[in-house]
C-alpha positions in Angstrom: 41.2 173.4 -97.5 44.0 170.8 -97.5 43.2 167.1 -97.0 45.2 167.2 -93.7 43.1 170.1 -92.3 39.9 168.6 -93.5 40.8 165.5 -91.7 41.6 167.5 -88.6 38.0 169.0 -88.6 36.5 165.5 -88.9 38.6 164.2 -86.1 37.5 167.1 -83.9 33.8 166.4 -84.7 34.3 162.7 -83.8 36.1 163.6 -80.6 33.1 165.8 -79.6 30.5 163.2 -80.6 32.3 160.5 -78.7 33.4 162.3 -75.5 31.5 165.6 -75.4 33.1 169.0 -74.8 34.5 168.4 -71.3 37.8 167.0 -72.6 38.4 169.9 -74.9 40.9 172.6 -74.0 39.5 176.2 -74.1 41.2 176.9 -77.5 39.8 173.7 -78.9 36.2 174.7 -77.9 36.6 178.0 -79.7 38.3 176.4 -82.6 35.5 173.8 -83.0 32.8 176.5 -82.9 34.7 178.5 -85.5 34.5 175.6 -87.9 30.9 176.7 -88.6 31.5 180.3 -89.5 35.1 180.2 -90.9 35.4 177.9 -93.9 38.6 176.8 -95.5 40.9 178.1 -92.9 42.9 176.8 -89.9 40.7 178.0 -87.0 43.1 176.9 -84.3 45.3 179.9 -85.0 42.3 182.3 -84.9 41.1 180.7 -81.7 44.4 181.2 -80.0 44.5 184.8 -81.2 41.0 185.5 -79.8 41.8 184.0 -76.5 45.1 185.9 -76.2 43.3 189.2 -77.1 40.2 188.8 -74.8 41.4 186.5 -72.1 38.8 183.7 -72.0 36.0 182.1 -74.0 33.3 184.0 -72.1 35.1 187.3 -72.7 35.2 186.5 -76.4 31.5 185.9 -76.4 30.8 189.0 -74.3 33.0 191.3 -76.5 31.0 194.0 -78.3 30.5 193.4 -82.0 32.6 196.4 -83.0 35.6 195.1 -81.0 35.3 191.7 -82.8 35.1 193.5 -86.1 38.1 195.6 -85.2 39.9 192.4 -84.3 39.4 191.3 -87.9 36.3 189.1 -87.8 33.6 189.5 -90.5 30.2 190.6 -89.4 28.8 187.1 -89.9 31.6 185.6 -87.8 31.1 188.2 -85.0 27.3 187.6 -85.0 27.9 183.8 -84.7 30.0 184.2 -81.6 27.6 186.7 -80.1 24.8 184.1 -80.5 26.5 181.8 -78.0 25.4 183.5 -74.6 22.0 184.2 -76.0 21.4 180.6 -77.1 22.8 179.5 -73.7 20.2 181.7 -71.9 17.4 180.5 -74.1 18.4 176.9 -73.6 18.4 177.3 -69.8 15.1 179.1 -69.9 13.5 176.4 -72.0 14.9 173.5 -70.1 13.8 174.8 -66.8 10.5 176.3 -68.0 8.1 174.1 -65.9 4.7 175.6 -65.2 4.3 173.4 -62.2 7.5 174.6 -60.6 7.1 176.9 -57.6 9.4 179.8 -57.4 10.9 180.0 -53.9 13.5 181.8 -51.9 15.8 178.8 -52.5 15.9 179.0 -56.2 14.9 182.5 -57.1 18.4 184.2 -57.2 19.9 181.6 -59.6 16.7 181.7 -61.6 17.0 185.5 -62.0 20.7 185.3 -62.8 20.1 182.9 -65.6 17.6 185.3 -67.2 20.4 187.9 -67.7 23.0 185.6 -69.3 24.4 187.5 -72.3 22.4 190.7 -71.8 24.9 193.6 -72.2 22.3 196.4 -72.1 20.2 197.3 -69.1 16.9 195.4 -69.1 13.9 195.3 -66.8 12.4 191.8 -66.2 9.1 190.9 -64.5 8.3 187.5 -63.0 4.5 187.0 -62.5 3.2 184.5 -60.0 -0.1 183.0 -59.2 -1.6 182.6 -55.7 0.5 179.4 -55.1 3.8 181.0 -56.2 3.9 179.3 -59.6 5.2 181.1 -62.6 2.7 182.7 -65.0 5.2 184.7 -67.0 8.8 185.8 -66.9 10.4 188.1 -69.5 11.8 191.4 -70.3 9.2 194.2 -70.1 11.5 197.1 -70.9 15.0 197.9 -72.2 16.9 200.7 -70.6 17.1 202.1 -67.0 14.2 201.2 -64.8 14.0 204.8 -63.6 14.2 206.7 -66.9 10.5 206.6 -67.7 7.1 205.4 -66.6 7.2 202.6 -69.3 8.3 199.8 -67.0 5.6 200.7 -64.4 2.8 200.7 -67.0 3.9 197.5 -68.6 4.4 195.6 -65.4 0.9 196.6 -64.3 -0.5 195.7 -67.7 1.2 192.3 -67.7 0.0 191.6 -64.1 -3.6 192.3 -65.1 -3.4 190.2 -68.3 -2.0 187.2 -66.6 -4.2 187.6 -63.5 -1.1 187.6 -61.3 -1.3 187.7 -57.6 2.3 188.8 -57.0 5.2 190.1 -59.0 9.0 190.0 -58.7 11.0 192.5 -60.7 14.7 192.5 -61.6 17.0 194.7 -63.6 20.7 194.6 -64.3 23.6 197.0 -63.9 25.7 196.1 -66.9 28.8 198.2 -65.9 28.3 198.5 -62.2 27.8 196.5 -59.0 24.6 194.9 -57.7 23.8 197.6 -55.2 20.6 199.7 -55.3 20.8 203.3 -56.3 18.4 206.1 -55.1 16.6 205.9 -58.4 16.3 202.1 -58.0 14.6 202.6 -54.6 12.2 205.2 -56.0 11.3 203.1 -59.0 10.6 200.1 -56.7 8.3 202.3 -54.6 6.5 203.5 -57.7 6.0 200.0 -59.1 4.8 198.7 -55.7 2.3 201.4 -55.3 1.0 201.0 -58.9 0.6 197.2 -58.4 -1.2 197.6 -55.1 -3.9 199.7 -56.8 -4.9 196.7 -58.8 -4.6 194.2 -55.9 -1.2 192.7 -56.8 1.7 192.5 -54.4 5.3 193.3 -55.3 7.4 190.6 -53.6 10.9 191.7 -54.3 13.2 193.6 -56.6 16.5 192.0 -57.6 19.5 193.8 -59.0 22.0 191.9 -61.1 25.6 192.6 -62.0 27.9 190.1 -63.4 27.3 186.9 -61.3 25.9 188.8 -58.3 22.2 189.1 -57.5 21.0 191.4 -54.7 17.5 191.3 -53.2 16.1 194.6 -52.1 13.7 192.8 -49.7 16.7 191.2 -47.9 18.8 194.3 -47.9 18.8 196.8 -45.0 18.3 199.8 -47.4 15.4 198.3 -49.3 13.5 196.0 -46.9 11.2 198.8 -45.5 9.8 199.3 -49.0 8.1 196.0 -48.8 6.6 196.4 -45.3 
């Protein structure tokens, strides 16, 4: 690395430490991140190429690993970039993980959306609540379609019993679709509701997530009767 480029990296670090990331241009953010996985090279050129290819920083982070490899990144570099949305999700989860916080209709949709940041495959999530509406557990209980097997049903009931939950909210994502319930989604919701009711636990709602959209079955015309 030339002394000039080494000096550039140091100036970028100082700029970040003094002023944070808000004053960075999109290509500078990506360039700065690439410092830590692309040694001895000018990462500004690579950052511009990535943005031109994928369109935005979020699109770079969301790109499948094989596409990043085809673009010319090493496996280590592609893995580093793929870490970004996952770390963001974990950070948000950890920062807002407050056992005394009551989950309400005012905050639930954004809370659920945050849980799916960076998840490219279909996942089934369960949020378990106590009698006061406080969170006991929230996490992925199954990977794959909610309707492909009985696994989500068994796991959700098992978790509800282990945590002594009084109510449950479930959510799953449509990675390549829209946040509208399918016939299979409605059937799976009914199965989970019935299974939980057998052990004295109430299913409060089922949220479907796609991109930045989150739809409540309880509030939708097509799904509300399931919860009556």
